[in-house]
C-alpha positions in Angstrom: 0.0 0.0 0.0 2.8 2.4 0.8 4.2 1.8 -2.6 1.2 3.9 -3.9 0.5 6.2 -1.0 4.1 7.4 -0.5 5.0 7.8 -4.1 4.9 11.6 -3.7 7.9 11.4 -1.2 10.3 10.4 -4.0 9.3 13.2 -6.3 12.0 15.7 -5.2 14.6 12.9 -5.4 13.7 11.8 -8.8 13.4 15.4 -10.0 16.9 16.1 -8.9 18.3 12.9 -10.4 16.8 13.8 -13.7 18.4 17.3 -13.6 22.1 16.5 -13.1 24.4 19.3 -12.1 26.6 19.1 -15.2 26.0 22.7 -16.5 26.0 25.9 -14.5 26.3 29.7 -14.7 28.5 31.9 -12.6 27.0 33.0 -9.3 26.9 36.6 -8.2 26.1 37.4 -4.6 25.0 40.3 -2.5 25.2 40.4 1.3 25.0 42.6 4.3 25.5 42.0 8.0 24.6 43.3 11.4 25.8 42.2 14.9 23.6 40.7 17.6 24.7 39.8 21.1 23.4 37.1 23.5 23.0 37.7 26.4 23.4 41.5 26.8 26.6 43.0 28.0 27.2 46.5 29.4 28.1 47.7 25.8 25.8 46.1 23.3 26.5 46.4 19.5 25.2 49.2 17.4 22.0 48.9 15.3 23.8 49.5 12.0 23.7 52.4 9.6 21.8 52.8 6.3 24.1 53.3 3.4 23.5 55.1 0.1 25.2 52.9 -2.5 25.8 49.5 -0.8 23.6 46.8 0.6 23.0 47.4 4.3 21.2 45.7 7.2 20.0 47.3 10.4 18.3 46.2 13.6 15.2 48.2 14.3 14.8 47.4 18.0 17.3 45.7 20.4 20.7 44.5 19.4 21.1 42.0 22.3 18.9 39.6 24.2 18.5 36.0 25.5 18.3 33.0 23.3 14.8 32.7 22.0 14.0 36.4 22.2 13.0 38.2 19.0 14.5 41.1 17.2 13.6 42.8 14.0 15.9 43.7 11.0 15.4 45.5 7.7 17.7 46.4 4.9 18.1 48.2 1.5 20.1 48.6 -1.7 19.7 45.0 -2.7 18.6 43.6 -6.1 14.9 44.4 -6.5 12.3 41.7 -6.4 14.7 39.0 -5.4 14.5 36.2 -2.8 17.3 35.8 -0.2 18.4 33.8 2.8 19.2 34.7 6.4 22.3 33.2 7.9 23.7 33.1 11.5 27.6 33.4 11.7 30.1 33.6 14.5 32.4 36.6 14.5 35.3 34.8 12.8 33.1 33.6 10.0 34.3 30.0 10.0 31.0 28.7 11.5 27.6 29.4 10.1 24.2 28.0 9.7 20.9 29.1 8.1 18.3 30.4 10.5 15.2 28.2 10.8 11.9 29.3 12.3 8.9 27.0 12.8 10.7 24.2 11.0 11.4 26.2 7.8 14.5 28.1 6.6 14.0 31.8 7.0 13.9 33.7 3.7 12.9 37.2 2.5 11.7 38.9 -0.7 13.0 42.4 -1.6 10.6 44.9 -3.0 10.8 46.7 -6.3 13.3 49.2 -4.8 15.5 46.5 -3.3 14.5 46.9 0.3 14.1 44.1 2.8 10.8 44.7 4.7 10.9 44.4 8.5 11.7 40.8 9.4 11.4 39.3 12.9 14.1 36.8 13.9 14.3 34.5 16.9 17.8 34.7 18.4 19.5 31.2 18.0 22.0 29.7 20.4 25.7 30.5 20.1 28.0 28.1 18.3 29.6 25.1 19.9 32.0 25.8 22.8 30.8 29.4 23.1 27.5 28.4 24.6 26.9 29.4 28.2 30.2 31.4 28.4 28.8 34.9 28.9 27.8 37.4 26.2 28.7 36.2 22.7 28.4 38.3 19.6 27.2 36.7 16.3 26.6 38.1 12.8 23.2 38.1 11.1 23.7 38.0 7.4 21.2 38.7 4.5 22.4 36.8 1.4 21.1 37.0 -2.2 22.4 35.0 -5.1 21.7 35.1 -8.8 23.1 33.4 -11.9 25.0 35.5 -14.5 27.0 34.9 -17.7 26.8 32.0 -20.1 26.2 28.3 -19.3 29.4 26.3 -19.0 30.4 22.8 -17.6 30.2 22.7 -13.8 32.8 21.7 -11.3 30.7 18.6 -10.8 31.0 17.7 -14.5 34.8 17.7 -14.3 34.9 15.9 -11.0 32.6 13.2 -12.3 34.6 12.9 -15.5 37.8 12.5 -13.5 36.4 9.9 -11.2 34.7 8.1 -14.1 38.1 7.7 -15.8 39.5 6.5 -12.5 36.7 3.9 -12.4 37.3 2.7 -16.0 41.1 2.3 -15.5 40.5 0.8 -12.0 38.5 -1.9 -13.8 41.0 -2.2 -16.6 43.9 -2.7 -14.2 42.0 -5.3 -12.2 41.1 -7.2 -15.4 44.7 -7.0 -16.6 46.1 -8.4 -13.4 43.4 -11.1 -13.4 44.3 -12.2 -16.9 48.0 -12.9 -15.9 46.8 -15.3 -13.2 43.6 -16.7 -14.8 45.3 -18.0 -18.0 47.7 -20.5 -16.3 45.0 -21.3 -13.7 42.5 -22.2 -16.5 44.7 -25.0 -17.8 44.9 -26.5 -14.3 41.1 -26.3 -14.1 40.4 -28.0 -17.4 39.5 -31.7 -17.1 40.5 -32.6 -20.6 44.1 -31.4 -20.0 44.5 -32.6 -16.4 43.0 -36.0 -16.8 45.0 -39.1 -17.0 46.9 -39.4 -13.7 45.8 -39.2 -10.1 48.3 -36.3 -9.4 47.0 -34.1 -12.3 43.4 -34.8 -11.3 44.3 -33.8 -7.8 45.5 -30.4 -9.1 42.3 -30.2 -11.1 40.0 -30.7 -8.1 42.1 -28.4 -5.9 42.1 -25.6 -8.5 38.3 -25.9 -9.1 37.6 -25.8 -5.4 39.7 -22.6 -4.9 38.0 -20.9 -7.9 34.5 -21.8 -6.6 35.4 -20.5 -3.1 36.7 -17.2 -4.5 33.7 -16.8 -6.8 31.3 -17.3 -4.0 32.7 -14.3 -2.1 31.1 -11.0 -3.3 33.5 -8.3 -4.6 32.0 -5.9 -2.0 33.1 -8.2 0.8 36.6 -8.4 -0.7 36.7 -4.7 -1.0 36.0 -4.2 2.7 38.8 -6.6 3.5 41.3 -4.9 1.3 40.2 -1.4 2.5 41.0 -2.5 6.0 44.3 -4.1 4.8 45.7 -1.4 2.5 43.6 1.6 3.2 41.0 3.6 1.3 41.5 4.3 -2.4 41.6 2.7 -5.9 44.3 0.2 -4.9 42.0 -1.6 -2.6 39.4 -1.7 -5.4 41.8 -3.1 -7.9 42.8 -5.9 -5.5 39.2 -6.8 -4.7 38.2 -6.9 -8.4 41.3 -8.7 -9.5 40.9 -11.5 -7.0 37.3 -12.0 -8.0 38.1 -11.7 -11.7 40.8 -14.4 -11.4 38.2 -16.8 -10.2 35.5 -15.8 -12.7 37.9 -15.7 -15.7 39.6 -18.9 -14.6 36.3 -20.8 -14.7 35.3 -19.3 -18.0 38.7 -19.9 -19.6 38.8 -23.5 -18.3 35.3 -24.2 -19.8 36.6 -22.8 -23.1 39.5 -25.2 -23.0 37.2 -28.1 -22.2 35.0 -27.3 -25.2 37.8 -27.3 -27.8 38.0 -29.8 -30.6 40.0 -32.8 -29.4 41.2 -33.7 -32.9 44.2 -31.4 -33.0 45.2 -32.5 -29.5 45.1 -36.2 -30.5 47.1 -35.4 -33.7 49.8 -33.4 -31.8 50.0 -36.1 -29.1 50.4 -38.8 -31.7 53.6 -37.1 -32.9 55.1 -37.6 -29.5 54.6 -34.0 -28.2 54.7 -33.5 -24.4 51.9 -31.8 -22.4 53.3 -28.3 -22.8 53.8 -28.6 -26.6 50.3 -30.0 -26.9 48.9 -26.9 -25.1 51.0 -24.5 -27.2 50.2 -26.0 -30.6 46.8 -27.6 -30.2 45.0 -25.8 -27.4 46.0 -22.1 -27.5 45.1 -21.5 -31.2 41.5 -22.7 -30.4 41.0 -20.7 -27.2 42.3 -17.2 -28.2 38.9 -16.0 -29.6 36.8 -17.0 -26.6 39.5 -15.8 -24.2 39.4 -12.3 -25.8 35.6 -12.2 -25.7 35.5 -13.3 -22.1 38.1 -10.7 -21.2 36.3 -7.8 -22.8 33.1 -8.9 -21.2 34.8 -9.2 -17.8 36.1 -5.6 -18.1 32.5 -4.5 -18.7 31.4 -6.3 -15.6 34.3 -4.9 -13.5 33.3 -1.3 -14.5 29.9 -1.9 -13.0 31.3 -3.7 -9.9 33.8 -0.9 -9.3 30.9 1.5 -8.8 29.5 -0.6 -6.0 32.9 -1.2 -4.2 33.4 2.5 -4.2 30.7 2.7 -1.6 33.0 1.0 0.9 36.1 3.0 0.0 37.3 1.2 -3.0 37.8 4.3 -5.0 36.3 5.5 -8.3 33.0 7.1 -8.9 31.2 5.0 -6.3 33.0 6.7 -3.4 32.0 10.1 -4.7 28.4 9.0 -5.3 28.1 7.7 -1.8 29.3 11.1 -0.3 26.8 13.0 -2.4 23.9 10.8 -1.4 24.8 11.1 2.3 24.9 14.9 2.0 21.5 14.9 0.1 23.2 16.4 -3.0 21.0 14.6 -5.4 21.6 16.8 -8.4 25.4 16.0 -8.1 24.5 12.3 -7.5 22.4 12.4 -10.6 25.4 13.5 -12.6 27.3 10.5 -11.4 24.4 8.1 -12.1 24.0 9.4 -15.6 27.8 9.1 -16.2 27.8 5.5 -15.0 24.8 4.6 -17.2 26.5 6.1 -20.3 29.8 4.4 -19.7 28.2 1.0 -18.9 26.1 1.3 -22.1 29.2 2.2 -24.2 31.3 -0.6 -22.8 28.4 -3.1 -23.2 28.0 -2.0 -26.8 31.7 -2.2 -27.5 32.1 -5.6 -25.9 29.2 -6.9 -27.9 30.8 -5.8 -31.2 34.1 -7.4 -30.1 32.5 -10.7 -29.2 30.5 -10.7 -32.5 33.7 -10.2 -34.6 35.9 -12.6 -32.7 33.7 -15.5 -31.6 
């Protein structure tokens, strides 16, 4: 039932995801400040002075008071008919927060002459360690923003592009490392090559068992282990994907070896060739096309997996996406989601073409 009744709750989320923050215009700001003290001291701050050519903010009544008491501000010389925000800052300016009243952020609308009409504010608490330590002065700031200039790629666009390239090469490095180990392992896991003696069959069953165990562990779990082991970043992601890819490619490669035509093997063996010569001249020429196809397909899979392992600190676009989701920056998250979708589609299309031409 909630699937239907609560559908309106996801409207803002979906709307932001469909409007990714990849393009922007420069932001121009206007601001003015006035000082408020809580509680009152023997020398409270001044109410402020109206200016002729610059934005200003003044307090109409008291410039000090207890937390929860109200005071009234007004201002002028702002952009006409514009909406702005009210911020609360400490005197150093390194700590700030938007003022909320009755559960909503406090905003204002300037009139056609750029004046801020009288606005009543409830005095918030002081910041952090300053609470309860005598009179503390804070700054009340009126802030307006507007877009100017031409549209251009946003900072988010370049950040997503950088992390997307990191994701692609993270997956490529993991696939490359996996190939180095998976090719020799695949021969040990092929029954038609390892059959014949109890010792070689023992290697076959041992190799298959190890591959099955590694394939049963999700890359996400491996990523957590390697993040704890080597720390946050792409290196942990490469190791996690490489280990899982060795197992996956080893199984695929071995099945390709088991499905080859036995005729060339029998012919080479009849000439007195040893096992290594048989693999080089009878097996490898038959397995190159499927090996290439499986490798390209695995790279495609690793790109998708690298997005998920980024959520646990494995690097790439996933780590960035996780941060944006946690900070409720859904337009930025939408840019990452669209980039992932485009890259996965492109790689899937490319791998399909490669498999079609080779297999």
